N, C-alpha and C positions, 0 to 999 in steps of 0.2 A: 504494500500500500504506500503510494508516494503522495505526500502531503506537502502543501506549501502554506501560504497565508490564508486564513479564514477571515473574511470580512463579514460582519454581522450588524444588523440594524439595532439601534437602541432608541429609547424614548426621550433622550435628552437632546438639547440644542447643540448645533455645531458652531454657534457663535464664538468667536475667540474670547478667551478669558485672559490670556497672558501670552506674550511672545518674548523670545530671547534673541537679542541681537548677536549674531554669530561673531561680530567683531569685538564683542565683550565691551562695547561702549556704554550700553544702557540696557535696562530692562523696560520694555514697553508694556504697560498694563492697560488692557482694553476693557476690563470688567472684573467683577469679583464674584464670590459665591452669593447665592440667593439670600442668605441670611446676613450678608454684609461682612462676614468674617474672611480673613485672608486665606487664599487657597494655597499659596506657594506655587512652585512650578513642578509639575510632573510627579505624580504619585501621592498626592495628598487628597483625601476625599473631600468633596464639597460639604461644607458644614463642619469640617474639622476645625480644631482650635487654632490651627495655623502654627503649631509649635514647631520651631525650626531646630530644636535640640536633637542632635543625632545620637545622643546617648540612649541606652535602653531606658524605657519608661517603666519605672518600678511600680506604677499604679496599675499596670495591666500586664501581668506576667505572660499572658497568652501571646503577646507580640514579640516575645523573645524566646528563642529555642537554641539550646546548645547541647543537644543529645550526643552529637559526635565528639565535640571537644571534651565533654565530661564523661563520655561513655567508657564502660569497662570492656576491654577486648575479650574477656571471657564470656561476655553476654552479647556478642555481636548479633545484629538483626539480619533479616533477609534483605531489607531495603534501607538505603540511606538517601534522604531527600535534602538537597542543598539549594537554598533559595536566596535571592537578592532582592531587597525591597526597592521601592522607588525613592526619588529625591525627597528629602525632608520628612520621610515617614518615621514613626516611632519604632522602638525596639530594633530587632534585626530581621523581623518578618513582615512588618508593615501591614497594609490593609488586606492584601490578597493572599499572602503566604499561608496564614492560618486556615483559610478556607480550603486551599489545596491540601494542606496537611491533614485536616480533619477527615476529608474523604479517604485519603490514603490510609490513615490510621484505622478508620472503620473497617477497611478491607484487610489490612495486614497485622493488626494488633494481635490477632489469634492465629495468624498464618505465617509464622516465622518472625514477626516483629518488624518494627520500623523505627529509625532514628530520624529526627528532624533537626536541621541545622541552618541557621541564618548566617549571612555574611555581615560581620559586625564592624562598628567603629572601634578604634580610630582608623584602621586600615581602609575601610570603606566608609567614608564620611557621608556619602550620598548628598553632597551639597549641590546647590542650584547650578552654579556656573560650570561644574564638571561635565555637564551635558554637552558643552560646546567643544570639548576636547576631541581629537581625531577618533578615538575609540568610543566616545560617548561617555567616558568615565576616566578615572585615573589609572595609571600603571600600578600603583600600590593596591588598588581595589582588585584589579585583574590578578595580580600575584596572590592576593589573599584568597580569592575564590579557588584559584588553581591549587593553593596549598591545602584547602579543605578537601578537594578531590583527592589529592595525594594522601592526606591523612585517612580518608575513608578507605583507600586502597591498602595502605600499610596496616591500619588498625584492624580492619575487617576485610581481608582479601576475598572472602567468599560472598560478600554482599553485592547486590546490584545497586547502582547509583542512578538516581534521577535528579533533575535539576529544573529550576525555573527562575523567572525574574519579571519584574514589572517596570516599564518605562526605562529610566537609567539602569535599573537592575536587569532589564532584558538585554540591553547593550553589554552590560558587565558579564552576564552569563554566557552570551555568545562569544565575547572576547576571551573569557577564561577557557572555554572549551576549544576555541579555534587556535589561539596562540599562547594562552597562559601556560599551557603544558609543554610548549615547544622546547626542545632541548633536554627535557628531563628523561633519564634513562627509561622511566616507566610510562612515558607519555602514550605510546601506542597501546599498551595494555589498559591504561586507565580510560582512554577514549573509547576503547572497545567495551568497557564495562558500563559506560554511561548509556543506559537503555533508552532514555527519552528526555527531551527538554521542552518545556512549554514557556512561551514568551508572550507577555501581554503588553499592548501598546509599545511595540518594539521601536525604539527611536532610531535604529539603524536598519529598519525594514527595507526601505527603498534602496539605500546604499548597498545593502547585502543581498538584494533581490529575494527577500523573503526567506532567507536561509541563514544558517550559521556557516561562515566561510571556512576555508581551509580543508574542504573535503569531508566535513562531518556529514554522515548520511542524511539525506532529506527525509527519509521515512522515520527517522528518530526525532524529528523536530516538528512542532506545531506552533504556529504563530497566530495569535488572535489580535485582530485590528478592528475596532468598532467603526462603523460607518460614520464618517465625519471626524475621525481622530487624525488630525493633520500631522502628528508626529510620525505616523506610519507612512506619510507621503514625502518624507525627506525634509521636513521643517521642524522647528521647535516651537511652533505655535500651539498652545494648549487650548482646546475647546472642552465643553462639558462631556463630549463623547469620550474623552480620555479617562473619565471617571466611571465608566459603565461596565467594568469587567467582573464585578462580583458574581453575577450568575454563571459565567463560564468558568470562573475560578473555583466555584463550588461544584461544578458538574462536568462539562465537556473536557476541561483541561486534566483533572485527575483521572477521568475515565480513559483518556488517551494514555496517560502514564501507566495505568493499570493494564491496559492492553499491551503495552510494551514489556512490562515486567512479567505478566502471565500469572 
């Protein structure tokens, strides 16, 4: 089954909320959230408090998962899910990661087990202007997600790996899979163990032609782009459509990963 980008309709407006000047001269704000609260750029839900603190939010532990980092190698699971949040999102899982994780956990909790791991600050700060970098994020972030893949391989060599990311996190996941592992002696083996990757509001979708570059198999990748989400069209103009991924994060995306894991 060969898959590429899935474009789907949402009920939200495609009017621009905010755009990022690629020359890093200014941020051009065209609108705000309906409740008047700041939205941030990329990866913050409408109506969010607009908290730009990239440290883990202690008030909601569900937004932070470190099962791999804290895991006991004697209790390795069948599946390890590594996820990168969007810009300015809280914790290390953000708004969509917990939805994907919940579906995967409901499937594998009693079928071999699953560990969930987010890509954390400070190495992945998920700051606004990092979206304008050539990879759509920082080199430090790419190296950190690649390190987590390597840790999954070394700590639990029998586990299957799946991954995902939203917005800047989608660009990060793609870069970590495509080039973050380059040069590592275990790179071929680790890439072979990554059974599937889901990308929401992929900021490098147009540039990378709806795929993860570097020869990663298209059938292991599923990109979700909402109709009217202009970041999927090669811009950094954020519309309300960019915030419409919760339904697929709770359903179609983890279902795809489950189909890849078996």
